[in-house]
BADREN-756223 format. One record per residue: residue number from 0; residue in three letters; x, y, z of N, C-alpha, C in turn. Coordinates in nm, 3 decimals. Each point is the difference from the previous one (the first is absolute). Layout:
BEGIN
+-------+-------+---------+---------+---------+---------+---------+---------+---------+---------+---------+
: lumlo : zakol :      nx :      ny :      nz :     cax :     cay :     caz :      cx :      cy :      cz :
+-------+-------+---------+---------+---------+---------+---------+---------+---------+---------+---------+
:   NUM :   ALA :       X :       Y :       Z :       X :       Y :       Z :       X :       Y :       Z :
...
+-------+-------+---------+---------+---------+---------+---------+---------+---------+---------+---------+
END
This chain:
BEGIN
+-------+-------+---------+---------+---------+---------+---------+---------+---------+---------+---------+
: lumlo : zakol :      nx :      ny :      nz :     cax :     cay :     caz :      cx :      cy :      cz :
+-------+-------+---------+---------+---------+---------+---------+---------+---------+---------+---------+
:     0 :   MET :   0.082 :  -0.119 :   0.000 :  -0.082 :   0.119 :   0.000 :   0.086 :   0.126 :   0.000 :
:     1 :   THR :   0.128 :  -0.014 :   0.033 :   0.084 :   0.119 :   0.008 :   0.049 :   0.047 :  -0.136 :
:     2 :   THR :  -0.008 :  -0.085 :  -0.102 :   0.050 :   0.040 :  -0.131 :  -0.110 :   0.034 :  -0.099 :
:     3 :   ALA :  -0.123 :  -0.011 :   0.040 :  -0.112 :   0.022 :  -0.092 :  -0.073 :   0.130 :   0.032 :
:     4 :   ASP :  -0.047 :   0.067 :  -0.106 :  -0.088 :   0.114 :   0.024 :  -0.145 :  -0.040 :  -0.024 :
:     5 :   ARG :  -0.022 :  -0.113 :  -0.069 :  -0.132 :  -0.061 :  -0.015 :   0.018 :  -0.150 :  -0.001 :
:     6 :   MET :  -0.098 :  -0.069 :   0.058 :   0.006 :  -0.145 :   0.009 :  -0.135 :  -0.060 :  -0.036 :
:     7 :   ALA :   0.005 :  -0.125 :  -0.044 :  -0.122 :  -0.078 :  -0.020 :   0.013 :  -0.126 :   0.086 :
:     8 :   VAL :  -0.106 :  -0.032 :   0.073 :  -0.003 :  -0.122 :   0.080 :  -0.094 :  -0.096 :  -0.070 :
:     9 :   LEU :   0.053 :  -0.119 :  -0.032 :  -0.077 :  -0.102 :  -0.068 :  -0.022 :  -0.119 :   0.092 :
:    10 :   ASP :  -0.115 :  -0.063 :  -0.012 :  -0.032 :  -0.123 :   0.071 :  -0.040 :  -0.102 :  -0.105 :
:    11 :   ARG :   0.084 :  -0.102 :  -0.020 :  -0.024 :  -0.103 :  -0.101 :  -0.022 :   0.061 :  -0.139 :
:    12 :   GLY :   0.080 :   0.101 :  -0.033 :  -0.006 :   0.061 :  -0.132 :  -0.107 :   0.106 :  -0.017 :
:    13 :   VAL :  -0.077 :   0.028 :   0.104 :  -0.107 :   0.101 :  -0.007 :   0.044 :   0.123 :   0.078 :
:    14 :   VAL :  -0.004 :   0.116 :  -0.067 :   0.038 :   0.125 :   0.066 :  -0.100 :   0.031 :   0.111 :
:    15 :   GLN :   0.053 :   0.021 :   0.120 :  -0.084 :   0.034 :   0.114 :  -0.002 :   0.151 :   0.025 :
:    16 :   GLN :   0.118 :   0.064 :  -0.017 :   0.009 :   0.144 :   0.024 :   0.126 :   0.054 :  -0.067 :
:    17 :   ILE :  -0.012 :   0.120 :  -0.054 :   0.113 :   0.072 :  -0.058 :   0.008 :   0.134 :   0.071 :
:    18 :   GLY :   0.121 :   0.040 :   0.039 :   0.016 :   0.129 :   0.065 :   0.141 :   0.021 :   0.049 :
:    19 :   THR :   0.020 :   0.110 :   0.069 :   0.131 :   0.027 :   0.060 :   0.020 :  -0.095 :   0.117 :
:    20 :   PRO :   0.125 :  -0.024 :   0.039 :   0.022 :  -0.085 :   0.117 :  -0.075 :   0.050 :   0.124 :
:    21 :   THR :  -0.003 :   0.132 :   0.018 :  -0.070 :   0.057 :   0.116 :  -0.149 :  -0.028 :  -0.006 :
:    22 :   THR :  -0.060 :   0.015 :  -0.118 :  -0.143 :  -0.026 :  -0.015 :  -0.032 :  -0.147 :   0.027 :
:    23 :   LEU :   0.081 :  -0.091 :  -0.053 :  -0.024 :  -0.143 :   0.023 :   0.012 :  -0.034 :   0.148 :
:    24 :   PHE :   0.095 :   0.061 :   0.068 :   0.021 :  -0.027 :   0.142 :  -0.110 :   0.060 :   0.086 :
:    25 :   ASP :  -0.036 :   0.126 :  -0.026 :  -0.097 :   0.071 :   0.083 :  -0.146 :  -0.028 :  -0.036 :
:    26 :   TYR :  -0.027 :  -0.029 :  -0.126 :  -0.139 :  -0.017 :  -0.046 :  -0.016 :  -0.126 :  -0.085 :
:    27 :   PRO :   0.030 :  -0.117 :   0.056 :  -0.018 :  -0.123 :  -0.078 :  -0.148 :  -0.021 :  -0.032 :
:    28 :   VAL :  -0.026 :  -0.054 :  -0.120 :  -0.139 :  -0.021 :  -0.040 :  -0.057 :  -0.131 :   0.052 :
:    29 :   ASN :   0.087 :  -0.093 :   0.041 :  -0.049 :  -0.127 :   0.053 :   0.105 :  -0.062 :   0.093 :
:    30 :   ARG :  -0.036 :  -0.111 :   0.061 :   0.088 :  -0.066 :   0.096 :   0.129 :  -0.050 :  -0.065 :
:    31 :   PHE :  -0.010 :  -0.047 :  -0.123 :   0.119 :  -0.050 :  -0.067 :   0.105 :   0.110 :  -0.013 :
:    32 :   VAL :  -0.040 :   0.116 :  -0.049 :   0.093 :   0.112 :  -0.016 :   0.053 :   0.044 :   0.136 :
:    33 :   ALA :  -0.089 :   0.010 :   0.098 :   0.040 :   0.042 :   0.135 :   0.110 :  -0.089 :   0.055 :
:    34 :   ASP :  -0.017 :  -0.131 :  -0.011 :   0.099 :  -0.094 :   0.052 :   0.126 :  -0.005 :  -0.086 :
:    35 :   PHE :  -0.015 :   0.021 :  -0.130 :   0.114 :  -0.007 :  -0.091 :   0.102 :   0.110 :   0.028 :
:    36 :   VAL :  -0.046 :   0.119 :   0.032 :   0.092 :   0.113 :   0.016 :   0.045 :   0.023 :   0.145 :
:    37 :   GLY :  -0.045 :  -0.081 :   0.095 :   0.047 :   0.018 :   0.137 :  -0.088 :  -0.067 :   0.102 :
:    38 :   THR :   0.043 :   0.005 :   0.125 :  -0.075 :  -0.060 :   0.110 :  -0.129 :   0.077 :   0.024 :
:    39 :   MET :  -0.109 :  -0.072 :   0.016 :  -0.130 :   0.062 :   0.020 :  -0.074 :  -0.073 :   0.111 :
:    40 :   ASN :  -0.054 :   0.075 :   0.095 :  -0.090 :  -0.055 :   0.100 :  -0.140 :  -0.006 :  -0.060 :
:    41 :   VAL :  -0.074 :  -0.102 :   0.035 :  -0.135 :  -0.016 :  -0.054 :  -0.095 :  -0.043 :   0.112 :
:    42 :   LEU :  -0.110 :   0.072 :   0.012 :  -0.110 :  -0.040 :   0.088 :  -0.122 :  -0.021 :  -0.088 :
:    43 :   GLU :  -0.032 :  -0.127 :  -0.028 :  -0.114 :  -0.031 :  -0.086 :  -0.128 :   0.000 :   0.082 :
:    44 :   GLY :  -0.106 :   0.048 :  -0.063 :  -0.126 :   0.001 :   0.072 :  -0.121 :   0.011 :  -0.089 :
:    45 :   GLN :  -0.113 :  -0.018 :   0.062 :  -0.130 :   0.008 :  -0.065 :  -0.050 :   0.144 :   0.008 :
:    46 :   VAL :  -0.044 :   0.054 :  -0.113 :  -0.054 :   0.136 :  -0.001 :  -0.137 :  -0.003 :   0.066 :
:    47 :   ARG :  -0.016 :   0.078 :   0.107 :  -0.128 :   0.009 :   0.071 :  -0.080 :   0.123 :  -0.043 :
:    48 :   GLU :   0.072 :   0.105 :  -0.037 :  -0.067 :   0.125 :  -0.038 :   0.093 :   0.080 :  -0.090 :
:    49 :   ARG :  -0.057 :   0.062 :  -0.103 :   0.075 :   0.088 :  -0.090 :  -0.062 :   0.138 :   0.001 :
:    50 :   ARG :   0.085 :   0.098 :   0.004 :  -0.042 :   0.139 :  -0.016 :   0.095 :   0.063 :  -0.101 :
:    51 :   SER :  -0.029 :   0.120 :  -0.043 :   0.087 :   0.065 :  -0.098 :   0.138 :   0.030 :   0.058 :
:    52 :   ASP :   0.008 :   0.019 :   0.132 :   0.128 :   0.037 :   0.061 :   0.054 :  -0.103 :   0.099 :
:    53 :   SER :  -0.067 :  -0.115 :   0.014 :   0.048 :  -0.100 :   0.096 :  -0.056 :  -0.137 :  -0.030 :
:    54 :   VAL :   0.060 :  -0.099 :   0.064 :  -0.047 :  -0.137 :  -0.010 :   0.013 :  -0.063 :   0.138 :
:    55 :   LEU :  -0.096 :  -0.084 :   0.036 :   0.006 :  -0.075 :   0.125 :   0.037 :  -0.143 :  -0.038 :
:    56 :   LEU :   0.116 :  -0.043 :   0.047 :   0.055 :  -0.129 :  -0.037 :   0.007 :  -0.089 :   0.124 :
:    57 :   ALA :  -0.065 :  -0.116 :  -0.004 :   0.005 :  -0.097 :   0.110 :   0.115 :  -0.096 :  -0.026 :
:    58 :   VAL :   0.103 :   0.008 :   0.084 :   0.119 :  -0.083 :  -0.015 :  -0.002 :  -0.109 :   0.107 :
:    59 :   GLU :   0.004 :  -0.125 :  -0.045 :  -0.006 :  -0.113 :   0.093 :   0.116 :   0.006 :   0.100 :
:    60 :   GLY :  -0.034 :  -0.015 :   0.126 :   0.100 :   0.001 :   0.105 :   0.048 :   0.138 :   0.042 :
:    61 :   VAL :  -0.050 :   0.104 :  -0.068 :   0.039 :   0.138 :   0.033 :  -0.122 :   0.081 :   0.040 :
:    62 :   GLY :  -0.106 :  -0.013 :  -0.078 :  -0.122 :   0.077 :   0.025 :  -0.032 :   0.089 :  -0.119 :
:    63 :   GLU :  -0.082 :   0.099 :   0.024 :  -0.042 :   0.090 :  -0.108 :   0.092 :   0.121 :  -0.007 :
:    64 :   LEU :   0.045 :   0.030 :  -0.121 :   0.085 :   0.116 :  -0.025 :  -0.077 :   0.101 :  -0.081 :
:    65 :   HIS :  -0.010 :   0.120 :   0.051 :  -0.062 :   0.110 :  -0.073 :   0.113 :   0.073 :  -0.070 :
:    66 :   LEU :   0.009 :  -0.016 :  -0.132 :   0.113 :   0.054 :  -0.075 :  -0.043 :   0.115 :  -0.091 :
:    67 :   PRO :   0.057 :   0.118 :   0.021 :  -0.024 :   0.110 :  -0.093 :   0.057 :  -0.038 :  -0.137 :
:    68 :   VAL :  -0.065 :   0.042 :  -0.105 :   0.042 :  -0.033 :  -0.136 :   0.037 :   0.128 :  -0.073 :
:    69 :   THR :   0.117 :  -0.004 :  -0.065 :   0.045 :   0.118 :  -0.073 :  -0.001 :  -0.022 :  -0.151 :
:    70 :   GLY :  -0.039 :  -0.117 :  -0.045 :  -0.005 :  -0.029 :  -0.143 :  -0.115 :  -0.093 :  -0.031 :
:    71 :   ASP :   0.010 :  -0.067 :  -0.114 :  -0.104 :  -0.094 :  -0.040 :   0.003 :  -0.124 :   0.089 :
:    72 :   ILE :  -0.118 :  -0.054 :   0.027 :  -0.013 :  -0.124 :   0.076 :  -0.035 :  -0.111 :  -0.099 :
:    73 :   PRO :   0.078 :  -0.108 :  -0.004 :  -0.036 :  -0.110 :  -0.089 :  -0.141 :  -0.051 :   0.031 :
:    74 :   ASP :  -0.073 :  -0.035 :  -0.104 :  -0.137 :  -0.051 :   0.016 :   0.008 :  -0.149 :   0.032 :
:    75 :   SER :   0.018 :  -0.030 :   0.127 :   0.017 :  -0.137 :   0.044 :  -0.059 :  -0.015 :   0.139 :
:    76 :   ALA :  -0.052 :  -0.120 :   0.030 :  -0.056 :  -0.025 :   0.134 :   0.111 :  -0.018 :   0.102 :
:    77 :   ARG :   0.118 :  -0.040 :  -0.046 :   0.117 :  -0.015 :   0.087 :   0.109 :   0.093 :  -0.050 :
:    78 :   LEU :   0.067 :   0.064 :   0.094 :   0.111 :   0.090 :  -0.034 :   0.119 :  -0.029 :   0.090 :
:    79 :   ALA :   0.115 :   0.041 :  -0.047 :   0.123 :  -0.011 :   0.078 :   0.049 :   0.141 :   0.030 :
:    80 :   ALA :   0.001 :   0.035 :   0.128 :   0.061 :   0.127 :   0.042 :   0.150 :  -0.026 :   0.001 :
:    81 :   SER :   0.071 :   0.065 :  -0.092 :   0.142 :  -0.028 :  -0.021 :   0.084 :   0.123 :   0.029 :
:    82 :   PHE :   0.113 :  -0.020 :   0.067 :   0.085 :   0.113 :   0.038 :   0.142 :  -0.050 :   0.023 :
:    83 :   ARG :   0.097 :   0.086 :  -0.027 :   0.142 :  -0.034 :   0.011 :   0.048 :   0.008 :   0.145 :
:    84 :   PRO :   0.098 :  -0.082 :   0.037 :   0.052 :   0.000 :   0.138 :   0.053 :   0.135 :   0.047 :
:    85 :   HIS :   0.059 :   0.078 :  -0.090 :   0.058 :   0.128 :   0.044 :  -0.106 :   0.106 :   0.030 :
:    86 :   THR :  -0.126 :  -0.027 :  -0.036 :  -0.107 :   0.096 :   0.026 :  -0.071 :  -0.026 :   0.133 :
:    87 :   VAL :   0.035 :  -0.110 :   0.067 :  -0.065 :  -0.039 :   0.125 :   0.066 :   0.073 :   0.118 :
:    88 :   GLN :  -0.080 :   0.061 :   0.085 :   0.049 :   0.064 :   0.121 :  -0.018 :  -0.096 :   0.118 :
:    89 :   ILE :   0.095 :   0.001 :   0.092 :  -0.011 :  -0.084 :   0.120 :   0.015 :   0.091 :   0.122 :
:    90 :   GLU :  -0.092 :  -0.017 :   0.095 :   0.007 :   0.073 :   0.127 :  -0.032 :  -0.097 :   0.113 :
:    91 :   MET :   0.043 :   0.033 :   0.120 :  -0.036 :  -0.081 :   0.115 :  -0.153 :  -0.002 :   0.011 :
:    92 :   ALA :  -0.053 :  -0.109 :   0.047 :  -0.146 :  -0.018 :   0.004 :  -0.070 :   0.105 :   0.084 :
:    93 :   ASP :   0.067 :   0.055 :   0.100 :  -0.066 :   0.098 :   0.086 :   0.011 :   0.143 :  -0.053 :
:    94 :   GLY :   0.064 :   0.018 :  -0.114 :   0.014 :   0.135 :  -0.057 :  -0.123 :   0.042 :  -0.078 :
:    95 :   THR :  -0.008 :   0.128 :  -0.026 :  -0.108 :   0.051 :  -0.085 :   0.060 :   0.037 :  -0.133 :
:    96 :   GLY :  -0.048 :  -0.061 :  -0.105 :   0.055 :   0.021 :  -0.132 :  -0.071 :   0.110 :  -0.077 :
:    97 :   ASP :   0.060 :   0.036 :  -0.110 :  -0.053 :   0.100 :  -0.091 :  -0.141 :  -0.042 :  -0.044 :
:    98 :   ALA :  -0.097 :   0.087 :   0.019 :  -0.141 :  -0.031 :  -0.029 :  -0.025 :  -0.023 :  -0.149 :
:    99 :   ARG :   0.092 :   0.042 :  -0.086 :  -0.019 :  -0.021 :  -0.144 :   0.026 :  -0.145 :  -0.041 :
:   100 :   TYR :   0.063 :  -0.077 :   0.088 :   0.036 :  -0.138 :  -0.031 :  -0.110 :  -0.097 :   0.041 :
:   101 :   VAL :   0.001 :  -0.118 :  -0.062 :  -0.082 :  -0.112 :   0.043 :   0.089 :  -0.081 :   0.095 :
:   102 :   TRP :  -0.042 :  -0.013 :   0.128 :   0.082 :  -0.066 :   0.101 :  -0.053 :  -0.138 :   0.033 :
:   103 :   LEU :   0.091 :  -0.096 :   0.010 :  -0.035 :  -0.138 :   0.032 :   0.089 :  -0.048 :   0.115 :
:   104 :   PRO :  -0.056 :  -0.077 :   0.093 :   0.084 :  -0.058 :   0.105 :   0.083 :  -0.115 :  -0.058 :
:   105 :   ALA :   0.125 :  -0.010 :   0.045 :   0.090 :  -0.103 :  -0.052 :   0.095 :  -0.045 :   0.110 :
:   106 :   VAL :   0.073 :  -0.106 :  -0.029 :   0.104 :  -0.052 :   0.089 :   0.126 :  -0.021 :  -0.083 :
:   107 :   VAL :   0.115 :   0.041 :   0.054 :   0.128 :  -0.020 :  -0.069 :   0.038 :  -0.148 :   0.012 :
:   108 :   GLU :   0.015 :  -0.066 :  -0.114 :   0.036 :  -0.142 :  -0.003 :   0.148 :  -0.021 :  -0.026 :
:   109 :   ALA :   0.062 :   0.090 :  -0.078 :   0.142 :  -0.013 :  -0.033 :   0.051 :   0.136 :  -0.046 :
:   110 :   SER :   0.131 :   0.019 :   0.012 :   0.060 :   0.123 :  -0.052 :   0.139 :  -0.033 :  -0.054 :
:   111 :   GLU :   0.041 :   0.077 :  -0.099 :   0.131 :  -0.020 :  -0.062 :   0.060 :   0.136 :  -0.031 :
:   112 :   PHE :   0.113 :   0.030 :   0.063 :   0.069 :   0.127 :  -0.025 :   0.074 :  -0.012 :  -0.133 :
:   113 :   LEU :  -0.029 :   0.089 :  -0.093 :   0.060 :  -0.005 :  -0.133 :   0.083 :   0.125 :  -0.031 :
:   114 :   GLY :   0.045 :   0.069 :   0.103 :   0.084 :   0.118 :  -0.020 :  -0.083 :   0.126 :  -0.011 :
:   115 :   GLU :  -0.049 :   0.029 :  -0.119 :  -0.080 :   0.120 :  -0.022 :  -0.138 :  -0.009 :   0.064 :
:   116 :   PHE :  -0.048 :  -0.122 :   0.019 :  -0.132 :  -0.018 :   0.059 :  -0.006 :  -0.132 :   0.074 :
:   117 :   THR :  -0.102 :  -0.013 :   0.084 :  -0.031 :  -0.126 :   0.066 :  -0.128 :  -0.052 :  -0.061 :
:   118 :   ARG :   0.003 :  -0.126 :  -0.041 :  -0.119 :  -0.065 :  -0.057 :  -0.068 :  -0.080 :   0.110 :
:   119 :   TYR :  -0.128 :   0.031 :   0.022 :  -0.080 :  -0.068 :   0.102 :  -0.101 :  -0.092 :  -0.067 :
:   120 :   GLN :  -0.020 :  -0.117 :   0.061 :  -0.110 :  -0.089 :  -0.035 :  -0.102 :   0.017 :   0.112 :
:   121 :   LEU :  -0.122 :   0.035 :  -0.037 :  -0.104 :   0.031 :   0.097 :  -0.121 :  -0.089 :  -0.023 :
:   122 :   SER :  -0.065 :  -0.041 :   0.108 :  -0.128 :  -0.070 :  -0.015 :  -0.110 :   0.099 :   0.033 :
:   123 :   VAL :  -0.094 :   0.007 :  -0.091 :  -0.120 :   0.083 :   0.016 :  -0.116 :  -0.098 :  -0.005 :
:   124 :   GLY :  -0.052 :  -0.035 :   0.116 :  -0.100 :  -0.107 :   0.003 :   0.064 :  -0.127 :  -0.054 :
:   125 :   GLU :  -0.062 :  -0.058 :  -0.100 :   0.054 :  -0.121 :  -0.062 :   0.088 :   0.030 :  -0.121 :
:   126 :   GLN :   0.019 :   0.127 :  -0.030 :   0.079 :   0.040 :  -0.117 :   0.143 :   0.033 :   0.039 :
:   127 :   ARG :   0.090 :  -0.010 :  -0.096 :   0.142 :   0.033 :   0.021 :   0.035 :   0.118 :  -0.091 :
:   128 :   LEU :   0.062 :   0.104 :   0.057 :   0.042 :   0.117 :  -0.076 :   0.149 :   0.023 :   0.018 :
:   129 :   THR :   0.059 :   0.067 :  -0.098 :   0.139 :   0.042 :   0.006 :   0.004 :   0.151 :   0.007 :
:   130 :   ALA :   0.082 :   0.053 :   0.090 :   0.015 :   0.146 :   0.013 :   0.148 :   0.033 :   0.008 :
:   131 :   ASP :   0.041 :   0.102 :  -0.075 :   0.139 :   0.047 :   0.002 :   0.005 :   0.133 :   0.071 :
:   132 :   GLN :   0.081 :   0.008 :   0.105 :   0.015 :   0.124 :   0.075 :   0.142 :   0.052 :  -0.021 :
:   133 :   THR :   0.011 :   0.124 :  -0.046 :   0.130 :   0.062 :  -0.023 :   0.081 :   0.001 :   0.129 :
:   134 :   HIS :   0.127 :  -0.037 :  -0.011 :   0.089 :  -0.001 :   0.117 :   0.051 :   0.140 :   0.028 :
:   135 :   MET :  -0.004 :   0.038 :   0.127 :   0.061 :   0.124 :   0.046 :   0.072 :  -0.030 :   0.131 :
:   136 :   ALA :   0.119 :   0.057 :   0.016 :   0.077 :  -0.022 :   0.122 :  -0.084 :   0.038 :   0.121 :
:   137 :   GLY :   0.002 :  -0.087 :   0.101 :  -0.074 :   0.027 :   0.123 :  -0.143 :  -0.049 :  -0.002 :
:   138 :   LEU :  -0.049 :  -0.044 :  -0.115 :  -0.137 :  -0.050 :  -0.009 :  -0.001 :  -0.146 :   0.043 :
:   139 :   SER :  -0.071 :  -0.031 :   0.106 :  -0.006 :  -0.137 :   0.051 :  -0.092 :  -0.084 :  -0.086 :
:   140 :   PRO :   0.043 :  -0.123 :  -0.034 :  -0.088 :  -0.087 :  -0.078 :  -0.117 :  -0.050 :   0.085 :
:   141 :   PHE :  -0.107 :  -0.036 :  -0.066 :  -0.114 :  -0.060 :   0.069 :   0.037 :  -0.143 :   0.036 :
:   142 :   PRO :  -0.019 :  -0.042 :   0.125 :   0.038 :  -0.136 :   0.040 :  -0.098 :  -0.105 :  -0.054 :
:   143 :   ILE :   0.052 :  -0.120 :  -0.020 :  -0.083 :  -0.112 :  -0.043 :  -0.109 :  -0.022 :   0.105 :
:   144 :   GLY :  -0.122 :  -0.019 :  -0.046 :  -0.114 :  -0.022 :   0.089 :  -0.069 :   0.128 :   0.045 :
:   145 :   ALA :   0.056 :   0.115 :  -0.036 :  -0.058 :   0.128 :   0.043 :  -0.131 :   0.027 :  -0.072 :
:   146 :   PRO :  -0.103 :   0.042 :   0.074 :  -0.122 :   0.047 :  -0.067 :   0.027 :   0.139 :  -0.057 :
:   147 :   VAL :  -0.036 :   0.018 :  -0.126 :   0.021 :   0.128 :  -0.068 :  -0.125 :   0.038 :  -0.076 :
:   148 :   SER :   0.000 :   0.121 :  -0.051 :  -0.105 :   0.046 :  -0.091 :   0.065 :   0.021 :  -0.136 :
:   149 :   VAL :  -0.067 :  -0.048 :  -0.103 :   0.049 :   0.011 :  -0.136 :  -0.085 :   0.103 :  -0.072 :
:   150 :   GLY :   0.065 :   0.101 :  -0.057 :  -0.071 :   0.107 :  -0.069 :   0.016 :  -0.011 :  -0.151 :
:   151 :   LEU :  -0.113 :   0.004 :  -0.069 :  -0.002 :  -0.005 :  -0.146 :  -0.045 :   0.135 :  -0.052 :
:   152 :   GLU :   0.082 :   0.063 :  -0.082 :  -0.033 :   0.129 :  -0.059 :  -0.095 :  -0.026 :  -0.116 :
:   153 :   PRO :  -0.123 :   0.049 :   0.005 :  -0.099 :  -0.031 :  -0.103 :   0.045 :   0.025 :  -0.143 :
:   154 :   THR :   0.079 :   0.105 :  -0.024 :   0.042 :   0.028 :  -0.137 :   0.101 :  -0.102 :  -0.052 :
:   155 :   GLN :   0.054 :  -0.083 :   0.089 :   0.098 :  -0.101 :  -0.040 :  -0.063 :  -0.139 :  -0.017 :
:   156 :   ILE :  -0.129 :  -0.012 :   0.027 :  -0.069 :  -0.128 :  -0.014 :  -0.059 :  -0.010 :  -0.140 :
:   157 :   ARG :   0.030 :  -0.109 :  -0.068 :  -0.058 :  -0.027 :  -0.132 :  -0.103 :  -0.111 :   0.017 :
:   158 :   LEU :  -0.120 :   0.023 :  -0.048 :  -0.104 :  -0.103 :   0.002 :   0.004 :  -0.073 :  -0.133 :
:   159 :   LEU :   0.039 :  -0.127 :   0.006 :   0.018 :  -0.081 :  -0.120 :  -0.096 :  -0.117 :   0.002 :
:   160 :   ALA :  -0.041 :  -0.044 :  -0.118 :  -0.086 :  -0.118 :  -0.010 :   0.080 :  -0.122 :   0.044 :
:   161 :   THR :  -0.069 :  -0.096 :   0.062 :   0.069 :  -0.121 :   0.046 :  -0.003 :  -0.107 :  -0.107 :
+-------+-------+---------+---------+---------+---------+---------+---------+---------+---------+---------+
END
């Protein structure tokens, strides 16, 4: 992706999406493209309610997520709320997070220090999410087993057909 100014992603010889590397990464048109260009968290669920500016998604083992929508919503009874690990915010469970975010209770299952960031594996109900937190000197890592709150920035969530 570093040498191209435009790319085409094909699945079994069929073009799925054409665009700049940034567009493919930030605005994938489907799950195949999303996974092809990088790590993606996915919370699949049943659509309970649709509005012009939001969707209510029932995710098994997590509950109902009220997600603001900033673009087109695929016309499907099931959707995947998809978001990249670097867009996930993590705070201690007793903290109060930014009201603009969708907050979910989680538990830290694993962490890996990778220099520039720490990659966390989190359980949210029965689901597993990956979150990357930028490393800064003096910032204490979240301990394994710690209850935390996971924040999802609505503009970074892509609703994709399952």
